Phi, psi and omega in degrees: 000321180296318179294320178300316180298320180294314179297317179297318178298317178294319179296316179297319179297318179295320179296317178297320179297318178296315179299318180296319178294320178296318179297317179296320179298316179296317178298323178293320177298315180296316180297320178296318178297314178300320180293322177298316179294315180300315181296318179296317180295319181291334181276354181300134177250334184223153181298336179296339181282354180300324178300323178295318179296316179295321177299317178296320178303313180293321177299319181294324173303314180298315180301320182279354180075027180262130179243088183292145178288316176200166177210160174216159182235130176260124178257125184259127177257094185296320183298322181259005178054051178209171176223160177229156181257140176238087183291149177220127179236000000 
């Protein structure tokens, strides 16, 4: 019984270790995707490049296996002090 308890404890410990590594791996994937999007957005020189950023955003969703139901983009018009919505489904 003592040996069984020891083996079970080691197996449980290994399972927890695997889960922890998987969680860390997933967090790293998400962080890498966010960094790619952030870098692309920061490199924008013209508003026409916004489509590229949005395209990359959608690609990262696919890479991460995320299937969003919907998303929207708010465009801010600073000169006229207003914003508009650009829905995407």
